[in-house]
C-alpha positions in Angstrom: 0.0 0.1 0.0 1.5 3.4 -0.9 2.2 6.1 1.6 3.2 9.4 1.5 7.1 9.9 1.9 6.7 13.1 4.1 4.0 14.3 6.3 1.1 16.5 4.9 -1.2 18.5 6.8 -4.8 18.7 6.0 -6.3 22.1 6.7 -10.1 23.2 6.7 -11.4 26.5 8.0 -15.0 27.6 8.7 -15.5 31.4 8.2 -18.0 34.1 8.1 -17.7 34.4 4.5 -15.5 34.0 1.3 -12.9 36.5 1.3 -10.5 38.0 4.4 -10.0 40.9 2.0 -13.5 41.9 2.9 -13.3 41.6 6.4 -14.1 37.8 6.8 -12.6 35.8 9.5 -12.2 32.4 10.5 -14.6 30.7 13.2 -13.0 27.3 13.3 -10.1 25.4 12.2 -8.9 21.9 11.8 -5.3 20.6 11.1 -4.8 16.9 10.6 -1.2 15.5 9.9 -1.1 12.4 7.7 2.0 10.3 8.0 2.6 6.5 7.5 -0.6 6.3 5.6 -2.9 7.2 8.5 -4.0 10.8 10.5 -1.5 10.6 13.4 -2.1 14.2 15.2 -4.7 16.9 14.9 -5.3 20.7 15.9 -8.9 21.5 16.2 -10.6 24.7 18.0 -13.4 27.0 17.5 -12.2 30.6 17.1 -13.3 33.9 18.6 -12.3 36.7 16.1 -14.6 39.3 17.7 -17.1 39.3 14.9 -20.6 38.7 14.5 -21.8 35.3 12.8 -24.2 35.9 9.9 -27.2 33.8 10.3 -26.9 32.0 7.1 -23.4 30.7 8.1 -24.8 29.6 11.5 -27.5 27.8 9.2 -25.0 26.2 7.3 -22.3 25.0 9.7 -24.2 25.1 13.0 -21.6 27.3 14.7 -23.5 29.8 16.6 -22.5 33.5 18.3 -22.4 31.6 21.4 -20.1 29.3 20.5 -17.4 31.4 19.2 -17.9 34.2 21.9 -16.8 31.3 24.4 -14.0 30.2 22.2 -10.4 30.8 22.5 -9.3 34.2 20.7 -7.5 34.3 17.4 -4.7 35.9 19.0 -4.0 32.3 20.7 -5.3 29.9 18.2 -3.4 31.2 15.1 0.1 31.0 16.4 -0.6 27.6 17.9 -2.1 26.4 14.4 0.9 28.0 12.5 3.4 26.1 14.8 1.5 22.8 14.4 1.7 23.0 10.6 5.4 24.1 10.9 7.5 23.4 7.5 5.2 20.3 6.5 3.4 20.4 3.0 0.0 21.9 3.4 -3.3 20.5 1.6 -6.8 21.5 1.5 -9.9 21.0 -0.6 -9.8 24.0 -2.7 -6.6 24.9 -1.1 -6.6 28.6 -2.2 -9.5 29.4 -0.1 -7.9 27.9 2.9 -4.6 29.2 2.4 -5.5 33.0 1.7 -7.2 32.8 5.2 -4.4 31.1 6.7 -1.9 33.9 5.5 -4.5 36.7 6.5 -5.2 35.3 9.9 -1.1 34.9 10.3 -0.3 38.3 8.9 -2.8 39.9 11.5 -0.9 37.8 14.2 2.4 39.1 12.8 3.2 35.6 11.9 4.8 34.1 8.6 3.7 30.5 7.8 6.7 28.2 6.8 4.8 25.6 5.1 5.2 23.9 1.7 2.5 23.8 -0.9 -0.4 23.8 -0.8 -1.4 20.8 -2.6 -5.4 21.2 -3.6 -7.1 17.8 -3.1 -10.0 19.1 -5.2 -7.7 19.8 -8.2 -5.8 16.4 -7.5 -9.1 14.6 -7.5 -10.1 16.2 -10.6 -6.8 15.1 -12.3 -6.7 11.7 -10.9 -10.2 10.4 -11.2 -11.4 12.5 -14.3 -14.3 10.2 -14.9 -16.2 11.4 -11.9 -19.1 13.8 -12.1 -18.4 16.1 -9.1 -15.7 16.9 -6.9 -17.5 18.6 -4.1 -16.3 16.8 -0.9 -19.6 15.2 0.2 -20.1 14.0 -3.5 -16.4 13.0 -4.1 -16.5 10.9 -0.7 -19.3 9.0 -1.8 -17.8 8.0 -5.3 -14.8 7.0 -3.5 -16.6 5.1 -0.7 -15.4 7.3 2.1 -17.8 7.9 4.7 -18.3 11.3 6.7 -17.6 10.5 10.4 -19.1 13.7 11.7 -20.8 16.8 10.4 -20.5 18.3 6.9 -19.3 21.8 7.0 -17.7 21.5 10.2 -13.9 21.9 10.2 -12.8 18.6 11.9 -15.3 16.3 9.8 -14.3 18.1 6.6 -10.7 17.9 7.2 -10.9 14.2 8.1 -12.6 13.2 4.8 -10.4 15.3 3.2 -7.4 13.6 4.3 -9.2 10.2 3.5 -9.4 11.4 0.1 -5.3 12.2 0.0 -5.0 8.7 1.5 -7.3 7.1 -1.2 -5.1 8.8 -3.8 -1.8 7.5 -2.3 -3.3 3.8 -2.7 -4.6 4.8 -6.0 -1.2 5.7 -7.3 0.5 2.6 -5.6 -2.1 0.2 -7.1 -2.0 1.7 -10.6 1.3 3.2 -11.1 3.4 1.0 -8.9 4.4 3.7 -6.2 5.7 2.3 -2.9 6.1 6.0 -1.5 4.6 8.9 -2.8 6.5 12.4 -2.5 4.0 15.1 -1.5 5.8 17.4 -4.2 4.6 14.7 -7.0 1.1 15.8 -5.9 2.0 19.6 -6.6 3.1 18.5 -10.0 0.0 16.8 -11.0 -2.1 19.8 -9.4 -0.3 21.8 -12.3 -0.7 19.5 -15.3 -3.4 19.5 -17.6 -5.9 16.6 -17.0 -5.1 14.9 -20.4 -1.4 14.7 -19.3 -1.5 13.4 -16.1 -1.6 9.5 -16.8 1.6 9.5 -18.8 3.1 11.7 -16.3 2.5 9.4 -13.5 3.3 6.3 -15.9 6.6 7.7 -16.3 7.2 8.9 -12.7 6.1 5.5 -11.1 8.3 3.4 -13.4 
């Protein structure tokens, strides 16, 4: 069974909206470290950023104003998160979204993240499994036989199934292309390829 040759941290944020540039903030974070073919460590927390939670966000996530008001402040959570990720490869499902919030919140705290990547598990799934109809996390997991263990649109549950997607991809690369170990950097290369070129690239790289 193929595993990743170096640790990868799967990140998921719940937020008040789509863009930190428009004043949106994080409300919950989950970071799960993948090593040796499994999840080995995790950092999970609600976050108090001192902002109001829009009603539609509460409706989507179940995260209420009361929950974030009593949560640890961002000034405590963000440094702990950046330290947890360290210099490992970062991944997320729709990685540009989560990385822009990580960078924005880190900048507010006067910190500079040191992670590698990111690897986008959504883009990766599109390229490795081009035959699937949808790459939304819930639908993708159903297609791959991965079961949600918690509530969708909560950070830990979403990060856990996204991590399982990455582990599934490693096993697939082992079975189809002969990889014993998969370098996280290989995933970044696949992310950047046109879908039509992925099979030839992986066949050559795994030979």
